[in-house]
N, C-alpha and C positions, 0 to 999 in steps of 0.2 A: 505495500500499500504505500503510496506518495506521502509526502510530510504535509503536503497540502491537504490532502484526504483525513490524515490522521489529526489534523488540527481541525479541520470541520466537523470530523465525528464527534471530537472531544466538546465541542461547544452545544451540541445538543441537549447536553444535561447540565449544562450552567443554567445557574439562577442569575437574575440582574444584581448588580451591586446595589448596595445602600447609598443613599445620597449623599453628596459631599457637603461640609461647609464653605465658604466662599474662598478661604486661604487655600484649602485642598484642591478646588476646582483650577485656582489660578496655576498651583503648582504643577498638576495634572496635565492642565493644557499646555504648558511650556516643557513640560516630558516629551509629551506626544508629538509636539511639533520640531523639537530636536530631533527626535529618531524618526519621524516621517523624512525628514530632509538628509539625515543620515542613510537610512534604506535607499531613497531615491538616489542619492550619490553613488553609492555603491552599486546600485544594479547599472546605472549608466556604466560604471567600469567594468560591467560585466561579470559580476560576483554572484552564484548560483544561489539558491532559495536557502540552502543549507548554510552556505558561507555568510549570507543575511542574517540568519537567525542567529547565527553563532556571534555575529556582531551586535546584535541587538535582543540579547536573549529575553530581559525584562521585559521589552515591548512586546516581544513575539509570544512571550507566555501571558503577560496580563491583558495584552489587547489583541488577541489572535486572529479576530474579524478584519479590524485597520491593518493588524501586521502583513495578512493574505492579501488584501485588497492591492495595498501598496507594493507590496514585493511582487506580486504576479507579473507574468509577462505581457498581461493583457492590460495591465496599468490601470488606471481609476481616474473619474472624472475631478481635476483637480478644484471645479466650481463647488462641488458638492461638498468634498473636504473642507474647503474653506469656509 
């Protein structure tokens, strides 16, 4: 089974996270933006899905839907993410 399929299968059983305090939300947004930029840069350099996951493991594990979207070869709609 591919890594993308493994992550996608894991997501089916996860519950949504609890609401965040305002500062937590800001910190999370910064973390996500920084990791999206990192993954996109590395993807442009030709890194594989596994290399991207290794470079941003916390992002891949804590935000698997977003990671898969940004790391996939099909890409994503940047306006939707913004």
